[in-house]
N, C-alpha and C positions, 0 to 999 in steps of 0.2 A: 584112736584113728591111725590109719596106715598111710604114710606118705609115699606116694609113687612118683619118683622123679625121673622124667624122661631124659634120654640123651638127645643129641642133635639129630640123630638118624630119623628118617621118615617113619621107619617101622616102629621105633620106640614111641615117637610122638603119636602115631596112630593108635597104639595100644593105650596110651594115656588118655587120648580123646575118648576111646571106647569106655574106659573106666569113668571118665567125667560124665559122659552121657548117662551111664548106668545110675550114678548117684544123684543126678539132677532130674531125671525123668519123673514127671508127675508132680513136681514140687514148684512152689512159688519161690522165685529166686530174687534176692537182692544183689546188686552189683556194685562193687567198689572199684573205681578206676583211678589210675595215676598217669603220670606223664607218658608212659610207654604206649598208651592207646592213641596218642596224638602224633607219634613220630611219623606215621604214614601220611600225615597232613603237612609235613615239613617243619614241625615244631620239635626241637631236639629234647632229648631226655636229660634230666639232671645228672643221672648216675650211670647211664648206659655206656656201652663200649664207645669210646671216642668222644664222650662228652667233655667239653672244656671245663677246667677247674673253675669253681664258683665261689665268690666271697660276697654273698648277698647283703644288702644294706639292712640294718636293723631299724625297728621303729624308733628307738631312742635317737639313733643317728639322724634319721629323717627329721624328727621334731627339733633336734637340738642345734642344727647348723644349716644356714642358708646355702653354704657351699655344697653340703650333702644333698639338699633339695634340688639344687641346680644340676648336680651330677645325675641324680635319679631321674628327674623329668626329661633331661636331654636324652639319656639312654632309653627311657621308657617310650618317649615319642618316636624315636627311630625304630625301636623294636615293634611298637604298636602298628606301624605301617605294614610290616610284613605279617605280624600276628593277625591283624584284621583281615588280611587277604587270604589267610588259610581257610580251607574248606573241610567240612566233615569228611572222614574217610569211611570205608565200608564197616570198620569196627564200630564207629558211632552209629551208623545207620542200622546195623544188625541188632544192636541193643534196643533201638527204637522199635524195630520190627518185633523183637521178642516181647517188648512191653505191649505193643498193639495186639499181639497174639495171646496175651494173658499169662505169659510165662514169667515175665520179669515184673516185680512189684514196684521197682524204682531203681534209680541210679544215684549213688553217692559218689561225687568226684572230688579229688584233691586238686584238680586242674582249674585254672582261671581263664581258659581260652574260650569258653562259651560254645564249644563245638557240639556238645551233647544236646543243648537246647536247639541249636540250628539244625541238628539232624532229626529232631522231632520227639525227643524224649520229653514226656509230660511230667512225670513224677521225679523231680530232680532236686538234689541237695548239693549245692556248690559249697563245700566245707570251707574253702579258702577264699570265697568271693569270686568276683568276675571283673575282668579288666575293662569291660564295656561301660562301667559306671564310675563316676567320680563324685566325691562328697566333700563338703567343707567341714573341717574339724571343729570350727567354732560355732557355726549356726545350723549345721546339718543340711544345708541346701544341696540337692542332688542334681547332677548334670550327666548328660550323655557324653561318652568319651569322644565321639566324633566331633561334637561341638568344641570341646576343649582342645582337640588336636588341631582344629582349624585356627583357633586363637593362637596356639603355639607357633604354627607355621607363619602366621601374619606377624607375630612379634619377633620371630627369629628367622628372617629370610635367608640369613647366612647358613643356617643349619640345613644342609641338603642331605638327603639319604645317600649313604655311600653305596657303591656298587655291591659290596658284600657286607652285610650287617651280621655280626655274631650275635645271634638271638638265643634267648633262654626260655624255658617253659613259662616263666612269669611275664613274658612280653618285654623284657629288658634287653638292652644292647650295650656294648662297650663303646664309650665315647672318650676320646683323648682330651679334647678341648671343650670346656663347658662353663668357664667362669663368666663369659659374656652372655650366657643364656638368661633370658627373661622368663622367670617362673610365673605361671598363671595364678591369679588370686581369685577368690570368690567375688563375684560381681554384686552380691547382696551385702556382705559385711567386710570384705577385704581379707578374710581369713585364709588359712592354709588349706589348699586342696590336696586330696589324696585319693588315689584309685581305691575302689571298694574291694581291696584284697587284704588278706592277713599277712602282714610283714613278719619277718623273724623277730621274735621278742613280743609278739602279740598273741593273745589267746583267741581261739575259735569262739565266735559268739555262742553263748549257752543254748540259745534256741535252735541254732543250726545243728549242733551236735545232738540235741534232743530229737530233732526231725530224723537224723540219720539213725539214731538208736531205735526210733519207732519203726523205721523200715526193716531193720534187722529183726525186731520183735515180731513183726507181722509176716515174716517169711519162713520158708522151710529149708532153704539152702542159700549158699553165698558163692558168688564168683568174684575173685579179685583179679583184675586185668590191668597189667602194665604198671604195677606199683611194687617197688622194692620194700615197702612197708618200713622205711626208715623213720618217717614222720609218725609221731606218737598216736595221732588220731586214727590212723589206719589200724595200728596194732590194737587199740582199744576196741574198735568195732569187730575186728577178728576175734578178740577174746570174748566179746559178748556172744558172738555166734558159737564159739567153742563151748561156752558154758551152757548154751541152750542145746548143745549136741547137734548142731546143724552140720551137714556135710559141707566142706569148704573146698572149692577148686581154685587154685592159684595158677594164673597164666602169666608168665613173665620170662624174659630172657635173662638168665643169670639167677644167682642166689637172692632170696628175699629173707627178711627176718622172721617170716611166718612159715617157712617151709616145714619146720618140724611139727606144726599144728595143722597142716593141710591134710585133707583126705586124699586129694590128688594134686600133684604139682606138675604142670606142663611147661617145660623149658623151651619156649618157642614164641614167635611173634603173635601179638594179640589179634590182628586182623584175620590172618589165615586160620588161627585156632578157633576164634569165635564163629567164623564162617562154617567151619567143620562141625562145631557143636550145634549151631542153629539149624543146619541142614538136617540133623538127626532129630532135633526136638520139635521143630515146627511141623505141623501137619501138611 
């Protein structure tokens, strides 16, 4: 494969888009997305320019300490308020249009924001789960996040949304005072509740990764949009595509861990680049 890395200039980006369209034309495309596709919806990237330093909570910390659970749920509740208000952007909608047009076989996302589903993507694998669902770790009872959010607001009336919440792609926010926070419990068994997302230190469910692998296996090309490919799951899917000799187009601002394996790398924003590619591919 030949990696074509564009510069920030419009001319170079245009050449790279031409190359991307050439290798994607007439092929069934699987798409892998990361946090970069949601930045135009107001959700910050983990690793993009200007992203705040992150020290995410591990699953063991969440399980092992009530204080950690208080901190997590207080921040997650504040972040969820803004997270839930985010709307799909043109990048999400373009991928749904490409699927409707028969060009995209499906979308595998590392995001937990639910924006692909709200944009209309039908064949979707959310590798790391979704923040709009909550489950009990003891009995498995499932809840809608909106209902849990209402319970949290009623139990913690002192917790008001600050004017500026520092939000992260996982729907979390920084909270200085959280020891008085009342953590919601399962109304069925009193067990510990956890959003249906993969924490650091957890494994992606086997069936989820199998679904994603199946999408790669049934496709002729891959687009990776808005992911730096630091998370191992993305690299594994890219490697599956490479072994099948699929052309791979990476669209991301800045360097990714997969650049050396890309057929075409476009160093630009996802929304405008996907718009340019779709305009050429859709009839």
